ZADRENFI-565501 format. One line per field, with one value per residue (C-alpha): x, y, z. Coordinates in nm, 3 decimals, padded with zeros to 5 digits. Layout:
x	(X_...)
y	(Y_...)
z	(Z_...)
***
This chain:
x	(-00.449_-00.790_-00.991_-01.030_-00.838_-00.967_-00.751_-00.787_-00.718_-00.565_-00.918_-00.986_-01.247_-01.220_-01.170_-01.075_-00.769_-00.730_-00.517_-00.663_-00.846_-00.980_-01.338_-01.199_-01.179_-01.518_-01.445_-01.108_-01.253_-01.511_-01.263_-01.004_-01.298_-01.362_-00.954_-00.891_-00.663_-00.395_-00.474_-00.395_-00.069_00.090_00.006_00.090_00.326_00.023_-00.350_-00.453_-00.782_-00.928_-00.774_-00.703_-00.879_-00.493_-00.402_-00.681_-00.623_-00.273_-00.385_-00.610_-00.453_-00.149_00.059_00.117_00.503_00.662_00.351_00.157_-00.135_-00.400_-00.691_-00.872_-01.284_-01.504_-01.796_-01.817_-01.593_-01.213_-01.061_-00.714_-00.446_-00.099_00.133_00.458_00.643_00.966_01.236_01.271_01.324_01.429_01.542_01.544_01.391_01.044_00.905_00.650_00.333_00.017_-00.283_-00.521_-00.889_-00.876_-01.162_-00.966_-00.644_-00.400_-00.565_-00.304_-00.380_-00.050_00.152_-00.075_-00.064_00.319_00.373_00.148_00.329_00.655_00.544_00.438_00.727_00.982_00.807_00.908_01.244_01.219_01.480_01.475_01.148_01.215_00.979_00.963_00.784_00.715_00.848_00.581_00.407_00.477_00.248_00.409_00.754_00.668_00.505_00.867_01.046_00.829_00.830_01.195_01.339_01.690_01.612_01.864_01.709_01.822_01.672_01.707_01.474_01.229_01.137_01.294_01.427_01.372_01.592_01.513_01.547_01.211_01.352_01.216_01.409_01.383_01.338_01.017_00.886_00.881_00.713_00.447_00.409_00.340_00.111_-00.088_-00.085_-00.257_-00.469_-00.636_-00.654_-00.821_-01.096_-01.200_-01.191_-01.418_-01.625_-01.608_-01.660_-01.937_-02.165_-02.429_-02.580_-02.878_-03.029_-03.200_-03.455_-03.561_-03.975_-04.195_-04.322_-04.005_-03.942_-03.601_-03.273_-03.288_-03.481_-03.281_-02.988_-03.165_-03.244_-02.884_-02.732_-03.023_-03.031_-02.606_-02.608_-02.518_-02.395_-02.464_-02.782_-02.956_-03.155_-03.446_-03.542_-03.846_-04.096_-04.451_-04.361_-04.345_-04.172_-03.955_-03.883_-03.973_-03.770_-03.833_-03.822_-03.782_-03.813_-03.455_-03.116_-03.086_-03.436_-03.308_-03.130_-02.811_-02.480_-02.509_-02.156_-02.230_-02.487_-02.605_-02.759_-03.033_-03.281_-03.304_-03.014_-03.169_-03.256_-02.942_-02.793_-03.053_-02.985_-02.642_-02.702_-02.923_-02.695_-02.414_-02.661_-02.666_-02.288_-02.211_-01.898_-01.901_-02.183_-02.220_-02.395_-02.587_-02.771_-02.709_-02.719_-02.421_-02.098_-02.163_-02.460_-02.355_-02.259_-02.522_-02.424_-02.063_-02.156_-02.348_-02.081_-01.816_-02.116_-02.194_-01.796_-01.792_-02.084_-01.956_-01.563_-01.717_-01.946_-01.601_-01.738_-01.602_-01.824_-01.828_-01.961_-02.167_-02.304_-02.142_-02.211_-02.138_-01.943_-01.875_-01.715_-01.678_-01.545_-01.720_-01.783_-01.969_-02.072_-02.133_-02.311_-02.408_-02.404_-02.643_-02.539_-02.738_-02.473_-02.083_-01.857_-01.708_-01.483_-01.121_-00.815_-00.868_-00.949_-01.101_-01.162_-01.381_-01.471_-01.743_-02.089_-02.265_-01.977_-01.925_-02.163_-02.065_-01.704_-01.874_-02.037_-01.721_-01.527_-01.791_-01.770_-01.425_-01.401_-01.181_-01.269_-01.307_-01.180_-01.333_-01.508_-01.545_-01.663_-01.643_-01.833_-01.798_-01.483_-01.594_-01.389_-01.258_-01.088_-00.853_-00.527_-00.703_-00.784_-00.443_-00.341_-00.610_-00.547_-00.149_-00.206_-00.544_-00.395_-00.705_-00.586_-00.318_-00.358_-00.515_-00.728_-00.798_-01.007_-00.952_-01.103_-00.918_-00.652_-00.712_-00.412_-00.156_00.191_00.054_-00.069_00.283_00.429_00.230_00.245_00.560_00.555_00.298_00.399_00.714_00.400_00.140_00.061_-00.155_-00.317_-00.443_-00.714_-00.599_-00.661_-00.337_-00.453_-00.314_-00.377_-00.163_00.216_00.324_00.571_00.763_00.661_00.369_00.492_00.503_00.328_00.077_00.370_00.568_00.264_00.226_00.643_00.550_00.348_00.560_00.857_00.601_00.535_00.196_00.053_-00.127_-00.370_-00.607_-00.887_-01.146_-01.060_-00.674_-00.794_-00.985_-00.685_-00.368_-00.599_-00.681_-00.287_-00.188_-00.425_-00.389_-00.039_00.324_00.529_00.783_01.139_01.249_01.126_01.239_00.868_00.856_00.590_00.365_00.065_-00.048_-00.068_00.174_-00.011_-00.109_00.280_00.359_00.180_00.255_00.606_00.546_00.377_00.664_00.880_00.631_00.608_00.948_00.972_01.193_01.116_01.334_01.600_01.428_01.111_00.833_00.766_00.485_00.336_00.144_-00.224_-00.302_-00.070_-00.310_-00.366_-00.078_00.150_00.086_00.099_00.421_00.569_00.443_00.571_00.898_00.866_00.770_01.095_01.314_01.557_01.577_01.198_01.038_00.704_00.525_00.250_00.011_-00.182_-00.440_-00.661_-00.825_-00.755_-01.114_-01.428_-01.534_-01.280_-01.175_-01.492_-01.476_-01.092_-01.142_-01.120_-00.815_-00.633_-00.769_-00.618_-00.275_-00.267_-00.429_-00.174_00.081_-00.047_-00.149_00.116_00.232_00.626_00.622_00.299_00.108_-00.072_-00.356_-00.545_-00.718_-00.995_-01.182_-01.335_-01.323_-01.002_-01.042_-01.067_-00.780_-00.573_-00.555_-00.707_-00.745_-00.960_-00.620_-00.265_-00.185_-00.390_-00.251_00.068_00.022_-00.117_00.210_00.405_00.259_00.312_00.669_00.759_00.635_00.804_01.122_01.068_01.030_01.340_01.515_01.698_01.414_01.686_01.760_01.699_02.095_02.198_02.297_02.517_02.498_02.106_01.951_01.551_01.465_01.630_01.510_01.181_01.219_01.354_01.030_00.807_01.040_00.939_01.341_01.331_01.740_01.504_01.589_01.955_01.924_01.698_01.888_02.196_02.000_01.999_02.355_02.261_02.503_02.366_02.600_02.527_02.390_02.311_02.050_02.138_01.945_02.228_02.579_02.754_02.597_02.696_03.011_03.034_02.892_03.138_03.405_03.281_03.184_03.533_03.646_03.530_03.133_02.831_02.519_02.194_01.856_01.632_01.355_01.167_01.225_01.552_01.785_01.913_01.852_02.213_02.069_01.884_02.151_01.984_02.338_02.677_02.987_03.265_03.338_03.715_03.704_03.465_03.486_03.285_03.093_02.934_02.917_02.677_02.497_02.396_02.353_02.086_01.916_01.836_01.669_01.508_01.515_01.700_01.691_02.012_02.151_02.593_02.726_03.088_03.142_03.166_03.386_03.149_03.007_02.669_02.354_02.094_01.747_01.604_01.246_00.971_00.644_00.318_00.155_-00.210_-00.116_00.211_00.243_00.558_00.764_01.130_01.194_01.532_01.658_01.907_01.904_01.835_01.464_01.539_01.461_01.212_01.041_01.059_00.940_01.284_01.241_01.268_01.057_01.055_00.811_00.986_01.157_01.446_01.606_01.948_01.818_01.611_01.829_02.083_01.806_01.709_02.039_02.031_01.692_01.640_01.691_01.998_02.132_02.397_02.573_02.663_02.886_03.109_02.932_03.108_03.474_03.368_03.449_03.185_03.034_03.054_02.666_02.718_02.738_02.418_02.235_02.364_02.170_01.858_01.856_01.911_01.647_01.415_01.422_01.387_01.024_00.958_01.014_00.896_00.562_00.507_00.771_00.518_00.784_01.111_01.342_01.676_01.845_02.071_02.289_02.656_02.781_03.133_03.372_03.490_03.137_02.843_02.720_02.418_02.345_02.003_01.749_01.368_01.140_00.763_00.662_00.277_00.038_00.158_00.014_-00.221_00.045_-00.165_00.097_00.328_00.346_00.171_-00.095_-00.452_-00.781)
y	(01.667_01.769_01.624_01.833_01.597_01.539_01.661_01.618_01.941_01.979_01.943_01.632_01.807_01.757_02.047_01.989_02.102_02.166_02.328_02.704_02.772_03.117_03.028_03.081_03.433_03.553_03.330_03.477_03.768_03.711_03.486_03.832_04.066_03.818_03.862_04.071_04.424_04.210_03.893_04.100_04.295_03.992_03.861_04.131_04.382_04.684_04.723_04.580_04.626_04.516_04.285_04.509_04.308_04.310_04.090_03.866_03.783_03.686_03.522_03.272_03.178_02.984_02.771_02.479_02.479_02.789_02.925_02.719_02.773_02.574_02.657_02.495_02.475_02.434_02.341_02.612_02.811_02.900_02.983_02.968_03.000_02.900_02.981_02.949_03.144_03.077_03.296_03.308_03.100_02.729_02.901_02.568_02.819_02.972_03.181_03.064_03.226_03.160_03.318_03.148_03.292_03.418_03.181_02.878_02.967_02.777_02.442_02.322_02.443_02.595_02.303_02.087_02.382_02.361_01.978_02.023_02.302_02.131_01.808_02.023_02.239_01.884_01.739_02.038_02.056_02.323_02.241_02.525_02.790_03.158_03.301_03.660_03.679_03.971_03.902_03.970_03.727_03.422_03.147_03.144_03.146_02.835_02.644_02.668_02.590_02.307_02.158_01.969_02.138_02.365_02.691_02.942_03.310_03.687_03.974_04.283_04.612_04.470_04.135_03.811_03.619_03.254_02.958_02.606_02.296_02.076_01.757_01.521_01.406_01.123_01.449_01.599_01.272_01.202_01.567_01.466_01.120_01.338_01.520_01.247_01.092_01.320_01.440_01.112_01.029_01.362_01.260_00.951_01.115_01.364_01.064_00.849_01.162_01.312_01.616_01.451_01.176_01.248_00.901_00.875_00.612_00.511_00.422_00.521_00.195_00.090_-00.157_-00.230_-00.104_00.248_00.172_-00.104_00.183_00.432_00.164_00.052_00.455_00.543_00.186_00.146_00.521_00.768_01.071_01.319_01.450_01.201_01.368_01.152_01.271_01.216_01.301_01.323_01.161_01.413_01.132_00.833_00.596_00.831_01.069_01.462_01.414_01.613_01.680_01.809_01.804_02.123_02.195_02.004_02.322_02.117_02.077_01.710_01.570_01.258_01.126_00.709_00.700_00.374_00.510_00.368_00.420_00.701_00.912_00.898_01.185_01.444_01.313_01.392_01.729_01.794_01.644_01.896_02.172_02.034_02.101_01.752_01.609_01.230_00.992_00.624_00.488_00.147_00.164_-00.095_-00.114_00.061_-00.056_-00.450_-00.415_-00.353_-00.052_00.197_00.123_00.233_00.514_00.651_00.564_00.775_01.057_00.997_01.013_01.330_01.516_01.422_01.561_01.837_01.913_01.849_01.523_01.195_00.855_00.545_00.253_00.263_-00.151_-00.165_-00.247_00.097_00.204_00.232_00.370_00.256_00.566_00.612_01.001_00.901_00.520_00.521_00.264_00.360_-00.014_-00.298_-00.501_-00.463_-00.531_-00.446_-00.597_-00.453_-00.111_-00.217_-00.134_-00.317_-00.157_-00.355_-00.258_-00.523_-00.447_-00.697_-00.543_-00.889_-01.066_-00.777_-00.873_-01.179_-01.117_-00.828_-01.152_-01.346_-01.035_-01.047_-01.402_-01.406_-01.066_-00.886_-00.545_-00.270_00.068_00.164_-00.066_00.050_-00.147_-00.023_-00.202_-00.120_00.117_00.404_00.628_00.545_00.234_00.057_00.265_00.573_00.330_00.219_00.608_00.699_00.424_00.444_00.779_00.713_00.650_00.443_00.166_-00.077_-00.372_-00.327_-00.623_-00.621_-00.824_-00.702_-00.891_-00.660_-00.364_-00.040_00.097_-00.204_00.036_00.244_-00.038_-00.196_00.178_00.230_-00.108_-00.103_00.270_00.176_-00.184_-00.060_00.102_-00.063_-00.450_-00.508_-00.828_-00.931_-01.139_-01.175_-01.375_-01.562_-01.585_-01.414_-01.306_-01.495_-01.332_-01.106_-01.236_-01.512_-01.516_-01.665_-01.438_-01.510_-01.834_-01.842_-01.906_-01.642_-01.380_-01.457_-01.363_-01.032_-00.977_-01.026_-00.832_-00.575_-00.544_-00.691_-01.048_-01.221_-01.503_-01.730_-01.808_-01.557_-01.798_-01.759_-01.403_-01.337_-01.608_-01.348_-01.052_-01.180_-01.268_-00.934_-00.765_-00.879_-01.000_-00.917_-00.970_-01.258_-01.169_-01.428_-01.799_-02.004_-02.181_-02.333_-02.594_-02.673_-02.928_-03.201_-03.441_-03.649_-03.622_-03.260_-03.141_-03.325_-03.229_-02.878_-02.968_-03.109_-02.776_-02.569_-02.673_-02.732_-02.335_-02.262_-02.217_-02.347_-02.543_-02.464_-02.644_-02.882_-02.827_-02.956_-02.980_-03.235_-03.238_-03.527_-03.564_-03.599_-03.298_-03.014_-02.631_-02.573_-02.782_-02.676_-02.271_-02.368_-02.500_-02.247_-01.976_-02.141_-02.124_-01.772_-01.651_-01.867_-01.679_-01.969_-01.901_-01.597_-01.733_-02.021_-02.287_-02.416_-02.716_-02.928_-03.147_-03.344_-03.676_-03.805_-03.613_-03.476_-03.588_-03.222_-03.032_-02.794_-02.711_-02.587_-02.212_-02.331_-02.409_-02.130_-01.899_-02.041_-01.962_-01.627_-01.559_-01.628_-01.497_-01.136_-01.079_-00.934_-01.044_-01.323_-01.389_-01.707_-01.889_-02.180_-02.461_-02.535_-02.813_-02.726_-02.379_-02.057_-01.869_-01.486_-01.343_-01.152_-01.461_-01.650_-01.993_-02.223_-02.577_-02.675_-02.711_-02.617_-02.342_-02.219_-02.265_-02.122_-01.764_-01.770_-01.817_-01.532_-01.311_-01.428_-01.354_-01.028_-00.947_-01.059_-00.839_-00.554_-00.651_-00.553_-00.245_-00.085_-00.018_00.299_00.373_00.412_00.646_00.491_00.623_00.616_00.636_00.841_00.838_01.139_00.905_00.612_00.752_00.898_00.586_00.435_00.745_00.670_00.316_00.211_-00.116_-00.159_00.045_-00.265_-00.269_00.093_00.133_-00.081_00.075_00.399_00.225_00.097_-00.260_-00.337_-00.641_-00.851_-00.807_-01.060_-01.080_-01.293_-01.520_-01.689_-01.898_-02.081_-01.803_-01.525_-01.702_-01.697_-01.349_-01.226_-01.407_-01.239_-00.951_-01.030_-01.152_-01.545_-01.722_-01.708_-01.888_-01.995_-01.988_-02.053_-01.802_-01.958_-01.842_-02.103_-02.229_-01.979_-02.114_-02.484_-02.588_-02.995_-02.960_-02.875_-02.536_-02.376_-02.449_-02.241_-02.160_-02.173_-02.113_-02.088_-02.058_-02.437_-02.474_-02.212_-02.349_-02.683_-02.586_-02.345_-02.646_-02.905_-02.669_-02.524_-02.897_-02.899_-02.556_-02.440_-02.137_-01.804_-01.839_-01.569_-01.524_-01.358_-01.287_-01.527_-01.454_-01.561_-01.864_-01.802_-01.924_-01.867_-01.621_-01.514_-01.117_-01.109_-00.789_-00.849_-00.688_-00.813_-00.683_-00.665_-00.476_-00.340_-00.458_-00.710_-00.786_-01.150_-01.334_-01.694_-01.915_-02.012_-02.408_-02.595_-02.804_-02.441_-02.327_-02.649_-02.613_-02.198_-02.155_-01.720_-01.467_-01.129_-00.782_-00.500_-00.190_00.030_-00.186_-00.056_-00.178_-00.459_-00.582_-00.626_-00.808_-01.024_-01.120_-01.272_-01.457_-01.621_-01.886_-02.222_-02.246_-01.954_-02.138_-02.189_-01.831_-01.832_-02.121_-02.431_-02.759_-02.557_-02.334_-01.985_-01.722_-01.506_-01.058_-01.083_-00.728_-00.712_-00.862_-00.655_-00.367_-00.527_-00.559_-00.183_-00.113_-00.331_-00.170_00.172_00.121_-00.070_00.253_00.517_00.375_00.233_00.103_-00.146_-00.439_-00.697_-00.796_-01.088_-01.147_-01.461_-01.580_-01.339_-01.491_-01.461_-01.463_-01.346_-01.061_-00.900_-01.071_-01.045_-01.028_-01.233_-01.135_-00.997_-00.932_-00.623_-00.627_-00.272_-00.122_00.105_00.251_-00.022_00.094_00.361_00.605_00.630_00.822_01.191_01.497_01.363_01.327_01.072)
z	(-01.735_-01.849_-01.619_-01.270_-00.994_-00.643_-00.377_00.033_00.237_00.529_00.732_00.545_00.279_-00.087_-00.385_-00.728_-00.954_-01.287_-01.541_-01.592_-01.931_-02.110_-01.953_-01.635_-01.644_-01.532_-01.229_-01.197_-01.118_-00.863_-00.663_-00.668_-00.615_-00.251_-00.178_00.156_00.103_00.241_00.054_-00.276_-00.177_-00.027_-00.395_-00.642_-00.387_-00.456_-00.329_-00.699_-00.650_-01.014_-01.270_-01.563_-01.914_-02.033_-01.727_-01.742_-02.075_-01.988_-01.639_-01.879_-02.126_-02.119_-02.347_-02.083_-02.132_-02.105_-01.890_-01.684_-01.468_-01.232_-01.035_-00.760_-00.705_-00.461_-00.619_-00.913_-00.746_-00.811_-00.508_-00.554_-00.887_-00.910_-01.200_-01.323_-01.603_-01.752_-01.806_-02.139_-02.435_-02.343_-01.976_-01.710_-01.435_-01.369_-01.100_-00.922_-00.753_-00.623_-00.421_-00.189_-00.126_00.212_00.394_00.256_00.342_00.606_00.454_00.231_-00.068_-00.172_-00.135_-00.296_-00.614_-00.547_-00.611_-00.961_-01.095_-01.020_-01.193_-01.509_-01.488_-01.459_-01.730_-01.974_-01.891_-01.639_-01.335_-01.045_-00.960_-00.836_-00.620_-00.496_-00.126_00.083_00.445_00.586_00.429_00.649_00.513_00.196_00.314_00.517_00.242_00.030_00.345_00.447_00.133_00.173_-00.166_-00.111_-00.076_-00.152_00.010_-00.059_00.048_-00.201_-00.170_00.057_-00.100_-00.034_-00.314_-00.309_-00.558_-00.526_-00.756_-00.835_-00.871_-00.628_-00.375_-00.085_00.190_-00.025_-00.156_00.290_00.318_00.044_00.200_00.557_00.417_00.289_00.542_00.751_00.528_00.421_00.843_00.925_00.660_00.822_01.121_01.061_00.943_01.259_01.494_01.359_01.575_01.443_01.179_00.904_00.813_00.462_00.420_00.773_00.693_00.924_00.935_01.091_00.854_00.590_00.589_00.644_00.992_01.103_01.043_01.252_01.517_01.559_01.545_01.849_02.052_02.026_02.291_01.989_02.193_01.909_01.726_01.521_01.227_01.017_00.698_00.553_00.285_00.507_00.850_01.118_01.335_01.246_01.554_01.813_01.629_01.482_01.115_00.920_00.492_00.449_00.715_00.772_00.857_01.192_01.318_01.432_01.323_01.110_00.959_00.841_00.602_00.644_00.292_00.240_-00.039_-00.409_-00.633_-00.834_-00.538_-00.393_-00.572_-00.474_-00.067_-00.145_-00.257_00.076_00.318_00.156_00.199_00.600_00.578_00.580_00.510_00.488_00.285_00.411_00.130_00.201_-00.102_-00.353_-00.722_-00.839_-01.033_-00.911_-01.074_-01.438_-01.686_-01.601_-01.192_-01.252_-01.409_-01.153_-00.911_-01.076_-01.077_-00.676_-00.606_-00.818_-00.690_-00.358_-00.360_-00.594_-00.261_-00.016_00.095_00.096_00.042_00.211_-00.016_-00.187_-00.111_00.159_00.544_00.743_00.983_01.330_01.640_01.998_02.146_02.446_02.332_02.045_02.009_01.671_01.523_01.128_01.068_00.937_01.206_01.550_01.810_01.797_02.007_02.307_02.308_02.251_02.057_01.729_01.401_01.163_00.811_00.562_00.182_00.204_00.327_00.342_00.490_00.729_00.973_01.021_01.083_01.384_01.527_01.515_01.684_01.951_02.032_02.055_02.297_02.057_02.112_01.836_01.832_01.502_01.229_00.875_00.572_00.215_-00.002_-00.364_-00.194_-00.485_-00.230_00.101_00.100_00.335_00.226_00.395_00.682_00.757_00.794_01.012_01.263_01.240_01.336_01.623_01.964_02.058_01.802_01.887_01.579_01.240_01.067_00.708_00.507_00.165_-00.146_-00.403_-00.428_-00.565_-00.511_-00.443_-00.441_-00.177_00.036_00.008_00.052_00.362_00.506_00.536_00.684_00.931_01.035_01.218_01.501_01.460_01.348_01.031_00.990_00.580_00.489_00.095_-00.157_-00.255_-00.634_-00.914_-01.264_-01.520_-01.543_-01.839_-02.027_-01.955_-01.565_-01.349_-01.099_-00.736_-00.590_-00.345_-00.069_-00.241_-00.177_00.204_00.214_00.010_00.241_00.587_00.409_00.365_00.744_00.684_00.871_00.597_00.686_00.417_00.640_00.892_01.153_01.188_01.042_01.465_01.579_01.495_01.621_01.958_02.016_01.876_02.096_02.430_02.410_02.397_02.071_02.117_02.143_01.936_01.799_02.121_02.272_02.614_02.582_02.923_02.969_03.136_02.857_02.674_02.362_02.337_02.440_02.137_01.862_02.031_01.952_01.620_01.501_01.608_01.419_01.119_01.144_01.202_01.533_01.793_02.082_02.370_02.518_02.777_02.675_02.651_02.999_03.141_03.457_03.448_03.439_03.764_03.894_04.044_04.025_04.233_04.082_03.757_03.830_04.004_03.648_03.423_03.653_03.584_03.271_03.230_03.377_03.179_03.007_02.738_02.654_02.457_02.426_02.629_02.443_02.739_02.689_02.927_02.910_03.216_03.253_03.234_03.159_03.505_03.699_03.764_03.837_04.085_04.038_03.676_03.787_03.955_03.635_03.439_03.695_03.676_03.311_03.378_03.594_03.314_03.071_03.209_03.338_02.990_03.009_02.749_02.526_02.589_02.371_02.487_02.429_02.703_02.768_03.094_03.195_02.982_03.027_03.050_02.697_02.743_02.756_02.377_02.349_02.085_01.989_01.883_01.960_01.594_01.600_01.865_01.749_01.380_01.512_01.749_01.434_01.222_01.518_01.561_01.142_01.253_01.543_01.359_01.064_01.247_01.490_01.112_01.037_00.829_00.533_00.283_-00.062_-00.186_-00.436_-00.780_-00.989_-01.416_-01.367_-01.667_-01.624_-01.865_-02.163_-02.061_-02.050_-02.394_-02.507_-02.413_-02.609_-02.893_-02.933_-03.102_-03.176_-03.039_-02.712_-02.448_-02.422_-02.446_-02.189_-01.953_-02.011_-01.904_-01.533_-01.557_-01.668_-01.942_-02.167_-02.382_-02.696_-02.916_-03.284_-03.486_-03.789_-04.014_-04.232_-04.113_-04.330_-04.162_-03.856_-03.940_-04.056_-03.675_-03.517_-03.677_-03.591_-03.288_-03.168_-03.086_-02.905_-02.918_-02.792_-03.049_-02.936_-03.018_-03.071_-02.972_-02.650_-02.373_-02.608_-02.531_-02.211_-02.300_-02.270_-02.170_-02.529_-02.696_-02.825_-02.665_-02.780_-02.581_-02.623_-03.009_-03.171_-03.530_-03.811_-03.861_-03.497_-03.560_-03.897_-03.772_-03.468_-03.633_-03.878_-03.603_-03.406_-03.744_-03.814_-03.441_-03.333_-03.693_-03.893_-03.631_-03.421_-03.170_-03.189_-02.904_-02.762_-02.513_-02.151_-01.831_-01.706_-01.366_-01.124_-01.386_-01.215_-01.343_-01.172_-01.303_-01.252_-01.295_-01.180_-00.890_-00.780_-00.405_-00.459_-00.781_-00.946_-00.769_-00.833_-00.837_-00.767_-00.818_-00.977_-01.336_-01.438_-01.478_-01.133_-00.979_-01.230_-01.167_-00.775_-00.800_-00.630_-00.629_-00.366_-00.431_-00.300_-00.396_-00.563_-00.513_-00.352_00.006_00.030_00.282_00.038_-00.242_-00.028_00.099_-00.256_-00.316_00.021_00.016_-00.284_-00.091_-00.414_-00.279_-00.138_-00.530_-00.459_-00.123_-00.225_-00.201_-00.228_-00.255_-00.542_-00.499_-00.404_-00.602_-00.582_-00.402_-00.423_-00.791_-00.763_-00.431_-00.707_-01.010_-00.822_-00.674_-01.069_-01.162_-00.877_-00.972_-01.323_-01.194_-00.943_-01.255_-01.547_-01.507_-01.894_-01.895_-01.773_-01.663_-01.728_-01.787_-01.728_-01.809_-01.748_-01.589_-01.447_-01.108_-01.097_-00.802_-00.996_-01.086_-01.317_-01.709_-01.830_-02.134_-02.271_-02.160_-02.209_-02.155_-02.244_-02.225_-02.255_-02.156_-01.752_-01.544_-01.203_-01.059_-00.857_-00.612_-00.828_-00.888_-00.697_-00.418_-00.520_-00.440)
***
């Protein structure tokens, strides 16, 4: 790490962290001069009023192995430093210490420094840290105690001596992720709850984007101060205007920017001088405009983070908060939907206005809304963490065009989906796969989302169909659907749609009241269905027998449906062709749309009822050895890399002549198998590219000559293993989830049909066994038609190890184990292909950063 890394503090502000360098000497002296006497004493165990020149040289000169130090900067000022010193040549222990300027204490800098020091230490072979802390330094003692490490304490000579291993554990990762959640949620909360808003770019004439933003902010009833900044006007839109935001003399926490691209840096500096901690940049002309815009966008984020600010946009629609305490409409939408309990994130700025209008038309009440535009800083991952913590939000809707940090999204979704439903409109399109595998297809992508707790939809209409249902109705307790209606045709369509979507039509349904039934009879049948123990959810269909025949009684029928739907006992969806149902009753133009929405929600409810699973300990895994192999680039690295994760691959030797094949077979031991080395042929027994159970030299020589004539000279010789059910294990990178593990049965037919199950890495124990059981051909593993059942636990263990490898080795971009022969007594991996390259996008690994 050379360039500064942006990190968030517990109050939501940003600082920068980087390794110390000799040029920091003056800044270290300046920081030391700002310390209180108490801070100096707690750090150095003495008054230590000045840093001697000899100590200063040692402080700022480190070798980044035996001695390391990081500084934390706010703007250009160093406000904290943390370091470790190895306790002897090649010792596994190092003493760790850090000190934070008084005004920045209690804001989470200590834990961030500890994360980075531990990561740096692990990379150079350190395994433990020791620290000496005065008993009066309670804050520092809490930093170590709360980190999740197993800390040993001893008290001697008036000092607390601490010792702890620095290897990451499940507990330390949970602590780290919890801090990440709180800091990122806090940074978004500050954006959405500003005490005052400064608007840049509002014209005095009332024309243009800036003027529209100002009008929407004012007309929406924003409860804080609104400060227009204008270079010459005295008033803008009837409000006093100022040359600089600080001139207003009121707190301004948020800056809304609609100026030319080249004017944005000056606006940022002005907002920072006024104390703003957030920028909403509506202005376009950044990354979407080409290479120069990309650099301008990077510079914008660098400047903002250096000033402790976060950026929404650029090229975005804006942000909104319907909470009565704020009533913030800092968007280009003239009208917001009503207040509600749905958080809505839209990546697209241009599309955002239409999305808000559709939410308003559907009566879908929003708690808050953010359009991220180019997503230079604030992203959907930030927002879902905020909404997880927000007591005013029950449902999360996401409109995503791309995924900036897919691994983080997958991890957050699995956690957040346990408490609040997440619905995502995301493209199923996938780039070409790495290696031999195309990766998950569109159906598998939808399943991947569902198994991570996300309800994926294909259209804007379906996004709102599902959102309205989640916002207004309880989750179903099962998949049994009761259908009630007065039309045989509609009821039949509903039953067909349920079966097509994997829902079960409850016994005794559909129930038809008949086209001439009155409202009272209709209400009685609905009431019976609502308390029927055989029913988990209701689909209600209603159509008048003839146009106009029910004039004057529409309200009675709508009241009958509403009374059941609003009772809150079972989710109810309706296709109601007369009258208007209350907004809280999800109503759809067709029964197919109603049932599809119900099916999506039912799948989520099914996932929610399943235990979350755990990441089990896997014996025989040597992560460090695997990393060293990848560093070495050894030609035989594949088998050794897999062996480092406890995956043994049967040895196969390449040959190019019949005599070489015979000699190799004798060395490996008979019987042997011969396989064509050509890609795509190694498993094609049906084409004659594989010859099995060759018992002697004559059989090997004859088989080799026949195969060489058909497929070329290069052939693989392998010792025969006991037969089993052929399976395939794959690892590929997915743009929404990062590394994903696939499993299916071998053979041309299953490959043709795409019979693969997929899960995001790393895998839990439940993920692994579900992967084994999910392919359509999985009954072959459980003893189909009298065959012996294979060892499914061995397959699950193999998948767990592949998932662990995927999680820990980002340079492994793809992997295929094919075939894997599963037997009652275990399994054999006969062939492995690993594609190694530059590390994939893994910003979710290591210490926290933006």
